[in-house]
Backbone as a chain_set.jsonl record, in Angstrom:
{"seq": "XXXXXXXXXXXXXXXXXXXXXXXXXXXXXXXXXXXXXXXXXXXXXXXXXXXXXXXXXXXXXXXXXXXXXXXXXXXXXXXXXXXXXXXXXXXXXXXXXXXXXXXXXXXXXXXXXXXXXXXXXXXXXXXXXXXXXXXXXXXXXXXXXXXXXXXXXXXXXXXXXXXXXXXXXXXXXXXXXXXXXXXXXXXXXXXXXXXXXXX", "coords": {"N": [[10.08, -4.075, 5.255], [9.229, -2.595, 2.19], [10.624, -2.107, -0.051], [13.259, -0.183, -1.59], [15.398, 2.57, -2.541], [17.97, 4.518, -4.187], [17.762, 7.791, -4.057], [17.586, 10.405, -6.628], [17.968, 13.602, -7.951], [15.572, 14.092, -9.268], [13.604, 12.806, -7.814], [12.167, 13.859, -5.631], [12.819, 13.493, -2.927], [13.773, 13.873, 0.525], [16.175, 16.395, 1.238], [19.413, 15.429, 1.404], [18.949, 12.757, 1.585], [20.177, 9.585, 1.183], [19.452, 6.933, 0.901], [16.16, 5.724, 0.449], [13.6, 4.079, 2.138], [10.826, 2.229, 1.861], [7.923, 1.471, 3.727], [5.666, -1.068, 4.724], [2.694, -2.995, 5.614], [3.497, -6.038, 7.208], [2.684, -9.345, 6.625], [1.603, -12.542, 7.742], [0.036, -10.973, 10.688], [0.051, -8.229, 10.93], [-2.447, -6.983, 11.272], [-3.629, -7.927, 13.886], [-1.723, -6.765, 15.567], [-1.837, -3.962, 15.193], [-4.658, -3.676, 15.725], [-4.854, -4.091, 18.502], [-3.768, -1.839, 19.398], [-3.472, 1.48, 21.281], [-4.34, 3.501, 19.524], [-6.178, 2.413, 17.837], [-8.242, 1.793, 19.46], [-9.146, 4.207, 20.651], [-11.157, 5.831, 19.598], [-10.673, 8.164, 18.103], [-10.038, 10.086, 15.175], [-8.5, 8.812, 12.214], [-6.997, 6.322, 13.045], [-5.136, 4.35, 12.001], [-3.21, 5.94, 10.623], [-2.297, 7.48, 12.606], [-1.228, 5.508, 14.307], [0.698, 4.519, 12.538], [2.442, 6.712, 12.342], [3.502, 6.93, 14.92], [4.857, 4.348, 15.253], [6.515, 4.301, 13.012], [7.817, 6.671, 13.306], [9.254, 6.226, 15.694], [11.225, 4.346, 14.761], [12.576, 5.981, 13.027], [13.619, 7.798, 14.832], [15.414, 6.139, 16.178], [17.212, 5.469, 14.251], [18.29, 7.713, 13.324], [17.156, 8.702, 11.064], [14.658, 10.245, 8.81], [11.176, 10.244, 9.048], [8.531, 9.793, 6.792], [5.306, 10.291, 5.467], [2.306, 9.235, 3.783], [0.307, 10.866, 4.303], [1.397, 13.347, 4.653], [1.212, 16.544, 3.762], [-0.558, 19.147, 1.783], [2.403, 19.823, -0.24], [1.882, 16.451, -1.44], [3.88, 13.689, -0.617], [5.47, 11.67, -3.251], [4.525, 8.737, -3.272], [3.59, 6.64, -4.987], [5.314, 6.926, -7.158], [7.721, 6.707, -5.909], [7.383, 3.992, -5.137], [7.434, 2.682, -7.553], [10.102, 3.272, -8.328], [11.499, 1.799, -6.539], [11.702, -0.683, -7.67], [10.28, -2.71, -6.901], [7.543, -2.649, -7.278], [4.906, -2.234, -9.518], [2.915, -0.846, -12.408], [-0.029, -2.686, -12.61], [-1.862, -4.943, -14.733], [-4.513, -3.996, -14.464], [-3.969, -1.362, -13.861], [-3.843, -0.635, -11.158], [-1.321, -0.451, -8.495], [1.003, -3.063, -8.187], [2.726, -5.217, -6.033], [5.783, -7.173, -5.37], [5.614, -8.899, -3.303], [3.277, -8.374, -1.749], [1.314, -8.191, -3.707], [-1.665, -6.98, -5.165], [-2.67, -6.041, -2.791], [-0.998, -4.26, -1.755], [0.205, -1.739, 0.299], [1.453, 1.372, 1.578], [2.71, 2.452, 4.568], [4.541, 4.274, 5.285], [7.591, 6.055, 4.919], [11.222, 5.907, 5.253], [13.764, 8.053, 5.345], [17.093, 7.938, 4.863], [20.467, 9.042, 5.668], [22.573, 7.462, 5.119], [24.03, 5.487, 2.587], [22.893, 2.692, 1.76], [23.585, -0.735, 0.746], [21.768, -2.248, -1.721], [19.582, -4.945, -2.695], [19.294, -6.69, -5.933], [16.486, -5.845, -8.004], [13.447, -7.83, -8.043], [11.651, -9.735, -10.589], [8.64, -8.512, -12.232], [5.606, -9.744, -10.86], [3.341, -10.089, -12.535], [4.194, -10.604, -15.028], [4.656, -13.335, -15.129], [2.243, -14.399, -14.497], [-0.057, -16.375, -15.742], [-2.975, -16.278, -16.141], [-3.864, -13.891, -15.232], [-6.136, -13.063, -13.312], [-7.002, -10.647, -12.273], [-7.965, -9.066, -14.308], [-10.626, -9.638, -15.009], [-12.139, -9.426, -12.709], [-13.636, -7.401, -11.529], [-16.794, -6.477, -10.562], [-18.245, -4.455, -11.738], [-16.667, -3.612, -13.758], [-14.857, -1.499, -13.338], [-12.252, -0.974, -13.782], [-11.522, -1.051, -16.264], [-10.61, 0.917, -18.087], [-8.465, 2.767, -16.967], [-9.251, 4.027, -13.703], [-12.483, 4.074, -12.667], [-13.931, 5.776, -10.478], [-16.466, 6.599, -9.704], [-18.156, 4.593, -10.666], [-17.26, 2.498, -9.147], [-17.929, 3.322, -6.523], [-20.582, 3.564, -6.81], [-21.274, 0.787, -7.12], [-20.401, -0.173, -4.559], [-22.269, 1.074, -2.796], [-24.611, -0.075, -3.377], [-26.818, -2.837, -3.479], [-25.304, -5.161, -4.213], [-22.807, -4.76, -3.329], [-21.816, -5.604, -0.833], [-20.049, -7.825, -0.587], [-17.552, -6.818, -1.498], [-17.308, -4.6, 0.22], [-17.101, -5.87, 2.773], [-15.226, -7.866, 2.53], [-13.165, -6.808, 1.036], [-11.782, -5.182, -2.003], [-12.742, -7.002, -4.909], [-11.075, -7.211, -7.193], [-8.444, -6.814, -6.109], [-8.35, -8.953, -4.369], [-8.465, -10.977, -6.28], [-5.881, -11.378, -7.217], [-3.179, -13.568, -7.385], [-0.878, -13.288, -5.968], [-1.66, -11.505, -3.893], [-3.576, -13.144, -2.625], [-2.056, -15.006, -1.408], [-0.745, -13.646, 0.587], [-1.775, -13.363, 3.054], [-3.364, -11.344, 4.304], [-5.814, -10.22, 6.642], [-9.396, -10.405, 6.585], [-10.721, -8.473, 8.179], [-8.979, -6.28, 8.169], [-9.145, -5.485, 5.458], [-11.808, -4.755, 5.33], [-11.814, -2.673, 7.005], [-10.223, -0.822, 5.559], [-11.856, -0.558, 3.298], [-14.129, 0.649, 4.414], [-13.02, 3.098, 5.116], [-12.449, 4.036, 2.61], [-14.993, 4.004, 1.434], [-17.019, 5.65, 3.222]], "CA": [[10.552, -3.148, 4.109], [8.52, -2.973, 0.938], [11.423, -1.729, -1.157], [14.185, 0.934, -1.128], [16.148, 3.045, -3.697], [18.795, 5.627, -3.823], [17.129, 8.85, -4.787], [18.405, 11.258, -7.311], [17.409, 14.935, -7.901], [14.081, 14.078, -9.707], [12.767, 11.864, -6.902], [11.48, 14.631, -4.583], [13.147, 12.893, -1.67], [14.331, 14.95, 1.391], [17.547, 16.745, 1.035], [20.523, 14.709, 2.081], [18.677, 11.363, 1.642], [20.934, 8.633, 0.295], [18.588, 5.647, 0.825], [14.772, 5.808, 0.958], [13.076, 2.759, 2.415], [9.345, 2.123, 1.915], [7.541, 0.612, 4.794], [4.255, -1.433, 4.531], [2.44, -4.054, 6.627], [3.977, -7.431, 7.109], [1.542, -10.249, 6.912], [0.436, -12.346, 8.65], [0.383, -10.45, 11.986], [-0.052, -6.785, 11.115], [-3.832, -6.465, 11.843], [-3.677, -8.073, 15.228], [-0.872, -5.797, 16.353], [-2.491, -2.676, 15.03], [-6.07, -3.589, 16.284], [-4.583, -4.061, 19.846], [-3.078, -0.536, 19.814], [-4.379, 2.436, 21.771], [-5.009, 4.429, 18.546], [-7.354, 1.713, 17.304], [-9.35, 1.698, 20.542], [-9.501, 5.467, 21.404], [-12.189, 6.366, 18.967], [-10.325, 9.332, 17.411], [-10.037, 9.98, 13.754], [-7.313, 8.329, 11.476], [-6.17, 5.513, 13.956], [-4.05, 3.791, 11.29], [-2.315, 6.929, 10.293], [-1.656, 7.901, 13.869], [-0.333, 4.476, 14.766], [1.92, 4.39, 11.748], [3.404, 7.783, 12.602], [4.091, 6.555, 16.18], [5.728, 3.355, 15.036], [7.748, 4.645, 12.096], [8.587, 7.756, 13.974], [10.205, 5.624, 16.65], [12.27, 3.772, 14.038], [13.377, 7.1, 12.425], [14.511, 8.33, 15.904], [16.52, 5.245, 16.529], [18.236, 5.266, 13.156], [18.595, 9.038, 12.869], [16.589, 9.089, 9.724], [13.522, 11.056, 8.819], [9.967, 9.669, 8.736], [7.781, 10.54, 5.805], [4.039, 9.708, 5.46], [1.53, 9.564, 2.593], [-0.713, 12.002, 4.668], [2.143, 14.539, 4.881], [1.028, 17.533, 2.62], [0.145, 19.266, 0.54], [2.399, 18.931, -1.345], [1.892, 15.014, -1.051], [4.939, 12.895, -1.035], [5.056, 10.851, -4.35], [4.682, 7.296, -2.854], [3.411, 5.777, -6.067], [6.52, 7.071, -7.855], [8.831, 6.046, -5.153], [7.203, 2.608, -5.166], [7.984, 2.145, -8.863], [11.498, 3.484, -8.408], [12.188, 0.742, -5.687], [11.926, -1.813, -8.415], [9.438, -3.939, -6.22], [6.206, -2.385, -7.446], [4.684, -1.917, -11.026], [1.499, -0.869, -12.717], [-0.665, -3.975, -12.949], [-2.708, -4.995, -15.968], [-5.729, -3.123, -14.172], [-3.42, -0.003, -13.56], [-3.494, -0.64, -9.737], [-0.032, -0.789, -8.278], [1.2, -4.369, -7.671], [4.124, -5.426, -5.262], [6.231, -8.419, -5.525], [5.27, -9.849, -2.109], [1.896, -8.143, -1.305], [0.416, -8.194, -4.873], [-2.504, -5.843, -5.326], [-2.987, -5.561, -1.567], [0.086, -3.361, -1.321], [-0.032, -0.32, 0.871], [2.631, 1.975, 2.153], [2.439, 3.21, 5.707], [5.44, 5.475, 5.42], [9.015, 5.834, 4.362], [12.308, 6.267, 6.091], [14.834, 8.631, 4.524], [18.388, 7.769, 5.616], [21.616, 9.687, 5.062], [23.496, 6.485, 4.741], [23.716, 4.759, 1.27], [22.8, 1.241, 1.851], [23.664, -1.573, -0.378], [20.474, -2.867, -1.93], [19.621, -6.258, -3.54], [18.712, -6.43, -7.275], [15.01, -5.921, -8.002], [12.877, -8.965, -8.536], [10.795, -9.466, -11.741], [7.335, -8.211, -11.976], [4.917, -10.991, -10.853], [2.381, -10.02, -13.495], [4.823, -11.105, -16.271], [4.45, -14.711, -15.008], [0.82, -14.751, -14.152], [-0.722, -16.668, -17.002], [-4.43, -15.986, -16.318], [-4.22, -12.439, -14.893], [-7.517, -13.014, -13.01], [-7.467, -9.322, -11.834], [-8.523, -8.292, -15.468], [-12.014, -9.787, -15.076], [-12.665, -9.621, -11.381], [-14.426, -6.22, -11.049], [-18.18, -6.743, -10.944], [-18.775, -3.355, -12.586], [-15.666, -3.228, -14.788], [-14.467, -0.129, -12.922], [-10.849, -0.717, -13.968], [-11.264, -1.395, -17.685], [-9.875, 1.985, -18.751], [-8.162, 3.627, -15.732], [-10.047, 3.711, -12.619], [-13.783, 4.695, -12.62], [-14.321, 5.796, -8.983], [-17.931, 6.754, -9.588], [-18.694, 3.231, -10.928], [-16.794, 1.643, -7.978], [-18.683, 3.833, -5.469], [-22.057, 3.148, -7.126], [-21.517, -0.643, -6.767], [-20.254, -0.417, -3.068], [-23.332, 1.649, -2.073], [-25.772, -0.884, -3.865], [-27.185, -4.226, -2.864], [-24.308, -6.169, -4.597], [-21.5, -4.165, -2.902], [-21.549, -6.063, 0.415], [-18.951, -8.559, -0.628], [-16.34, -5.955, -1.605], [-17.182, -3.78, 1.525], [-16.816, -6.8, 3.844], [-13.95, -8.564, 2.298], [-12.005, -6.197, 0.32], [-11.932, -5.14, -3.332], [-12.669, -8.217, -5.604], [-9.947, -7.221, -8.07], [-7.247, -6.962, -5.259], [-8.357, -10.281, -3.922], [-8.268, -12.041, -7.356], [-4.481, -11.459, -7.625], [-2.729, -14.83, -6.718], [0.141, -12.909, -4.954], [-2.439, -10.907, -2.801], [-4.234, -14.151, -1.976], [-1.035, -15.81, -0.658], [-0.042, -12.777, 1.431], [-2.306, -13.551, 4.531], [-4.075, -10.193, 4.828], [-7.051, -10.556, 7.286], [-10.589, -9.783, 6.017], [-10.997, -7.393, 8.939], [-8.149, -5.221, 7.588], [-9.697, -5.1, 4.246], [-13.1, -4.133, 5.627], [-11.329, -1.403, 7.603], [-9.855, 0.107, 4.552], [-12.965, -0.245, 2.467], [-15.004, 1.634, 5.135], [-12.437, 4.526, 5.046], [-12.611, 4.358, 1.247], [-16.357, 4.401, 1.111], [-17.607, 5.682, 4.623]], "C": [[10.001, -3.52, 2.76], [9.41, -2.516, -0.288], [12.196, -0.484, -0.703], [14.923, 1.233, -2.49], [17.068, 4.122, -3.196], [18.333, 6.779, -4.686], [18.004, 9.75, -5.56], [17.443, 12.586, -7.261], [15.871, 15.033, -8.334], [13.245, 13.305, -8.857], [11.965, 12.595, -5.878], [11.643, 13.916, -3.22], [13.806, 14.071, -0.785], [15.742, 15.211, 0.997], [18.462, 15.891, 1.951], [20.179, 13.193, 2.171], [19.414, 10.527, 0.627], [20.258, 7.353, 0.076], [17.152, 5.991, 1.34], [14.143, 4.429, 1.036], [11.556, 2.901, 2.538], [8.886, 1.046, 2.897], [6.06, 0.282, 4.67], [4.019, -2.59, 5.49], [3.012, -5.457, 6.278], [2.939, -8.351, 7.524], [2.189, -11.689, 6.889], [0.993, -11.626, 9.909], [0.233, -8.971, 12.081], [-1.39, -6.309, 11.812], [-3.904, -6.707, 13.332], [-2.838, -7.127, 16.147], [-1.524, -4.385, 16.261], [-3.825, -2.558, 15.845], [-5.992, -3.688, 17.804], [-3.956, -2.681, 20.308], [-4.046, 0.428, 20.507], [-5.012, 3.315, 20.683], [-6.176, 3.702, 17.965], [-8.576, 1.777, 18.314], [-9.839, 3.187, 21.022], [-10.56, 6.272, 20.68], [-11.971, 7.709, 18.11], [-10.192, 9.074, 15.941], [-8.594, 9.464, 13.331], [-6.392, 7.5, 12.424], [-5.012, 4.886, 13.169], [-2.99, 4.735, 11.107], [-1.51, 7.304, 11.64], [-0.634, 6.75, 14.382], [0.968, 4.231, 13.965], [2.91, 5.535, 12.009], [4.135, 7.454, 13.888], [5.15, 5.523, 15.954], [6.92, 3.754, 14.112], [8.48, 5.697, 12.568], [9.643, 7.225, 14.901], [11.309, 4.997, 15.955], [13.186, 4.953, 13.582], [14.208, 7.726, 13.661], [15.659, 7.425, 16.282], [17.611, 5.3, 15.544], [18.718, 6.628, 12.738], [18.124, 9.473, 11.425], [15.377, 10.019, 9.861], [12.198, 10.312, 8.283], [9.122, 10.447, 7.732], [6.531, 9.717, 5.648], [3.222, 10.062, 4.345], [0.547, 10.737, 2.925], [0.087, 13.388, 4.895], [1.858, 15.427, 3.46], [-0.204, 18.282, 2.804], [1.377, 20.116, 0.636], [2.61, 17.403, -0.684], [3.28, 14.368, -1.42], [4.593, 11.939, -2.108], [5.233, 9.433, -4.103], [4.598, 6.45, -4.02], [4.769, 5.777, -6.992], [7.724, 6.413, -7.201], [8.659, 4.539, -5.129], [7.718, 1.918, -6.387], [9.538, 2.283, -8.86], [12.242, 2.409, -7.504], [12.354, -0.44, -6.582], [11.054, -3.078, -7.925], [7.912, -3.668, -6.457], [5.956, -1.89, -8.955], [3.221, -1.543, -11.257], [1.033, -2.221, -13.216], [-1.427, -3.893, -14.229], [-4.033, -4.144, -15.668], [-5.257, -1.769, -13.689], [-3.054, 0.078, -11.957], [-1.992, -0.975, -9.464], [0.03, -2.204, -7.599], [2.653, -4.601, -7.13], [4.506, -6.887, -5.47], [5.842, -9.393, -4.571], [3.712, -9.659, -1.831], [0.833, -8.098, -2.432], [-0.308, -6.964, -4.839], [-2.979, -5.318, -3.896], [-1.855, -4.715, -0.921], [-0.379, -1.972, -0.771], [1.172, 0.03, 1.507], [2.223, 2.864, 3.326], [3.299, 4.452, 5.988], [6.714, 5.076, 4.726], [9.981, 6.235, 5.284], [13.457, 6.758, 5.229], [16.101, 8.589, 5.405], [19.456, 8.519, 4.855], [22.658, 8.644, 4.618], [23.024, 5.818, 3.388], [23.897, 3.335, 1.579], [22.981, 0.352, 0.715], [22.327, -2.206, -0.521], [20.461, -4.033, -2.831], [19.031, -5.796, -4.94], [17.192, -6.583, -7.135], [14.479, -7.259, -8.545], [11.959, -8.605, -9.897], [9.411, -9.192, -11.381], [6.468, -9.454, -11.901], [3.862, -11.178, -11.961], [2.88, -10.709, -14.793], [4.734, -12.68, -16.289], [3.187, -15.299, -14.527], [0.055, -15.039, -15.419], [-2.162, -16.222, -17.245], [-4.771, -14.556, -16.035], [-5.618, -12.281, -14.499], [-7.964, -11.543, -12.557], [-8.316, -8.601, -13.002], [-10.133, -8.463, -15.413], [-12.796, -9.922, -13.7], [-13.584, -8.521, -10.827], [-15.827, -6.475, -11.443], [-18.833, -5.602, -11.789], [-17.724, -2.874, -13.596], [-15.029, -1.845, -14.556], [-13.032, 0.124, -13.342], [-10.518, -1.084, -15.504], [-10.468, -0.376, -18.347], [-9.591, 2.968, -17.661], [-9.045, 3.161, -14.558], [-11.301, 4.665, -12.449], [-14.187, 4.58, -11.185], [-15.804, 5.888, -8.825], [-18.572, 5.385, -9.726], [-18.473, 2.288, -9.738], [-17.788, 2.08, -6.921], [-20.143, 3.434, -5.5], [-22.354, 1.7, -6.792], [-21.369, -0.868, -5.271], [-21.447, 0.098, -2.314], [-24.584, 0.771, -2.461], [-25.853, -2.237, -3.175], [-26.077, -5.164, -3.191], [-22.971, -5.795, -3.991], [-21.018, -4.777, -1.612], [-20.172, -6.859, 0.404], [-17.593, -7.736, -0.638], [-16.127, -5.085, -0.269], [-16.653, -4.648, 2.686], [-15.48, -7.548, 3.722], [-12.887, -7.97, 1.598], [-12.39, -6.113, -1.213], [-11.643, -6.527, -4.108], [-11.431, -8.314, -6.472], [-8.651, -7.517, -7.263], [-7.176, -8.397, -4.868], [-8.194, -11.302, -4.981], [-6.795, -12.234, -7.712], [-3.918, -12.653, -6.795], [-1.639, -14.378, -5.669], [-0.645, -12.348, -3.75], [-2.996, -12.184, -2.002], [-3.295, -15.105, -1.13], [-0.344, -14.972, 0.561], [-0.616, -12.806, 2.959], [-2.84, -12.248, 5.108], [-5.433, -10.606, 5.274], [-8.168, -9.742, 6.693], [-10.898, -8.596, 6.795], [-10.257, -6.18, 8.538], [-8.73, -4.721, 6.417], [-10.921, -4.316, 4.437], [-12.877, -2.707, 6.24], [-10.963, -0.35, 6.528], [-10.939, 0.393, 3.57], [-13.964, 0.737, 3.177], [-14.317, 3.012, 5.17], [-12.463, 4.991, 3.577], [-14.077, 4.809, 0.921], [-17.238, 4.462, 2.49], [-19.131, 5.583, 4.612]], "O": [[10.258, -4.606, 2.242], [8.944, -2.556, -1.427], [11.91, 0.157, 0.309], [15.059, 0.396, -3.382], [17.014, 4.58, -2.055], [18.493, 6.753, -5.906], [19.165, 9.879, -5.174], [16.372, 12.617, -6.656], [15.085, 15.859, -7.869], [12.083, 13.146, -9.229], [11.1, 11.968, -5.267], [10.676, 13.773, -2.471], [14.298, 15.069, -1.312], [16.429, 14.332, 0.475], [18.205, 15.719, 3.143], [20.954, 12.418, 2.731], [19.306, 10.714, -0.585], [20.515, 6.716, -0.946], [16.962, 6.462, 2.462], [14.169, 3.688, 0.053], [11.105, 3.715, 3.343], [9.366, -0.087, 2.905], [5.246, 1.193, 4.527], [4.951, -3.114, 6.101], [2.959, -5.912, 5.135], [2.352, -8.225, 8.599], [3.135, -11.976, 6.155], [2.194, -11.645, 10.179], [0.274, -8.438, 13.19], [-1.445, -5.461, 12.702], [-4.224, -5.759, 14.05], [-3.202, -6.781, 17.271], [-1.701, -3.737, 17.292], [-4.091, -1.564, 16.521], [-7.009, -3.388, 18.43], [-3.68, -2.474, 21.489], [-5.262, 0.28, 20.386], [-6.111, 3.829, 20.886], [-7.148, 4.367, 17.607], [-9.745, 1.806, 17.929], [-10.846, 3.302, 21.72], [-10.852, 7.375, 21.142], [-12.899, 8.263, 17.522], [-10.233, 7.921, 15.512], [-7.622, 9.688, 14.051], [-5.226, 7.839, 12.621], [-3.905, 4.909, 13.707], [-1.851, 4.386, 11.418], [-0.284, 7.399, 11.692], [0.509, 6.979, 14.778], [2.035, 3.86, 14.454], [4.118, 5.325, 11.9], [5.342, 7.689, 13.945], [6.279, 5.733, 16.399], [8.097, 3.561, 14.417], [9.687, 5.758, 12.334], [10.78, 7.696, 14.91], [12.405, 5.072, 16.51], [14.405, 4.902, 13.742], [15.362, 8.118, 13.484], [16.737, 7.884, 16.659], [18.789, 5.199, 15.887], [19.535, 6.694, 11.819], [18.614, 10.396, 10.775], [15.116, 10.524, 10.953], [12.195, 9.825, 7.152], [9.022, 11.669, 7.839], [6.644, 8.491, 5.689], [3.379, 11.193, 3.884], [0.052, 11.454, 2.056], [-0.499, 14.404, 5.269], [2.207, 15.068, 2.336], [-0.88, 18.137, 3.823], [1.445, 21.025, 1.464], [3.299, 17.169, 0.309], [3.739, 14.572, -2.544], [3.514, 11.356, -2.013], [6.126, 8.876, -4.741], [5.433, 5.555, -4.149], [5.211, 4.736, -7.48], [8.553, 5.723, -7.795], [9.663, 3.826, -5.101], [8.306, 0.837, -6.362], [10.201, 1.394, -9.394], [13.434, 2.157, -7.687], [13.208, -1.251, -6.225], [11.111, -4.198, -8.432], [7.08, -4.382, -5.897], [6.799, -1.189, -9.515], [2.366, -1.862, -10.432], [1.623, -2.814, -14.119], [-1.609, -2.795, -14.755], [-4.6, -3.62, -16.627], [-6.075, -1.037, -13.131], [-2.11, 0.757, -11.551], [-1.448, -1.777, -10.223], [-0.698, -2.514, -6.657], [3.638, -4.2, -7.75], [3.646, -7.733, -5.717], [5.725, -10.58, -4.874], [2.969, -10.633, -1.701], [-0.364, -7.985, -2.168], [0.275, -5.926, -4.526], [-3.616, -4.268, -3.823], [-1.808, -4.514, 0.293], [-1.198, -1.243, -1.33], [1.915, -0.838, 1.966], [1.519, 3.86, 3.163], [2.965, 5.409, 6.688], [6.887, 4.03, 4.1], [9.585, 6.964, 6.193], [14.056, 5.988, 4.477], [16.146, 9.126, 6.512], [19.417, 8.645, 3.631], [23.532, 8.955, 3.808], [21.836, 5.636, 3.125], [25.025, 2.847, 1.643], [22.489, 0.727, -0.349], [21.771, -2.675, 0.472], [21.317, -4.104, -3.713], [18.41, -4.743, -5.085], [16.69, -7.325, -6.29], [15.079, -7.774, -9.489], [11.623, -7.462, -10.206], [8.981, -9.594, -10.3], [6.557, -10.241, -12.843], [3.523, -12.314, -12.292], [2.102, -11.304, -15.539], [4.739, -13.272, -17.369], [3.064, -16.48, -14.204], [-0.424, -14.131, -16.098], [-2.54, -15.846, -18.355], [-5.787, -14.035, -16.494], [-6.342, -11.518, -15.139], [-9.161, -11.266, -12.48], [-9.168, -7.744, -12.769], [-10.859, -7.524, -15.737], [-13.906, -10.447, -13.615], [-14.223, -8.696, -9.789], [-16.063, -6.687, -12.633], [-19.847, -5.81, -12.454], [-17.899, -1.825, -14.216], [-14.712, -1.132, -15.508], [-12.578, 1.267, -13.292], [-9.379, -1.366, -15.875], [-9.639, -0.752, -19.176], [-10.363, 3.9, -17.435], [-9.496, 2.017, -14.502], [-11.173, 5.85, -12.141], [-14.68, 3.559, -10.704], [-16.361, 5.306, -7.894], [-19.468, 5.056, -8.949], [-19.303, 1.453, -9.379], [-18.492, 1.201, -6.424], [-20.8, 3.064, -4.527], [-23.422, 1.354, -6.288], [-22.119, -1.67, -4.715], [-21.672, -0.402, -1.212], [-25.602, 0.955, -1.793], [-24.992, -2.637, -2.391], [-25.901, -6.05, -2.354], [-22.028, -6.564, -4.178], [-19.869, -4.518, -1.257], [-19.291, -6.617, 1.229], [-16.673, -7.994, 0.139], [-15.02, -4.891, 0.234], [-15.842, -4.182, 3.486], [-14.761, -7.796, 4.689], [-11.785, -8.514, 1.527], [-13.231, -6.891, -1.662], [-10.564, -7.112, -4.007], [-10.786, -9.361, -6.508], [-7.853, -8.361, -7.67], [-6.128, -9.033, -4.988], [-7.814, -12.431, -4.667], [-6.472, -13.17, -8.444], [-4.18, -12.718, -5.594], [-1.5, -15.007, -4.62], [-0.298, -12.71, -2.626], [-2.853, -12.218, -0.78], [-3.749, -15.871, -0.28], [0.444, -15.484, 1.357], [0.013, -12.337, 3.908], [-2.772, -12.063, 6.323], [-6.177, -11.236, 4.522], [-7.99, -8.577, 6.336], [-11.35, -7.639, 6.166], [-10.838, -5.095, 8.553], [-8.838, -3.499, 6.319], [-11.1, -3.289, 3.781], [-13.622, -1.754, 6.014], [-11.347, 0.818, 6.602], [-10.976, 1.496, 3.026], [-14.565, 1.574, 2.502], [-15.019, 4.02, 5.25], [-12.496, 6.193, 3.314], [-14.324, 5.814, 0.253], [-18.002, 3.559, 2.83], [-19.758, 5.596, 5.671]]}, "num_chains": 1, "name": "protein.A"}
């Protein structure tokens, strides 16, 4: 569980949802489990999305909840807004979303909408507030995050001779985050996501 909150009318949650739970990869261990799945091996498109729908869909069926996924749409569910509402994710100094446990490596595989109103713990403080060096600010080799996110500059770097490190190991900015570095995400998983981002 990467966070949860009690939606109100402005949150675009499903009707009747009293608690919305955000679900993300638990590390270490996520990548070996997914990469051993039939979805990973079958060669069809979108293996991680299909695996996530199968796994989270099963939890929804068991709990009587409703599964929601970032790929549902249009209209697309507002996962970034939901993440911030959970009190466990914030806009980082480089504008990317940062999570209290996963850091800049945060990703949401889905959400579970429950009719029950669960008691939730108080939110933790933003980790960026106690990060004295904020190494994420200077980690991008092309400064693609200096003023928002310059996708063209990022893609230009990834497609050039210097982009192999980011392509093979994951975004240098995300890796620079001390929280990300301690989360145990495997290099193979980062390479998988980078290939999807820049095929």
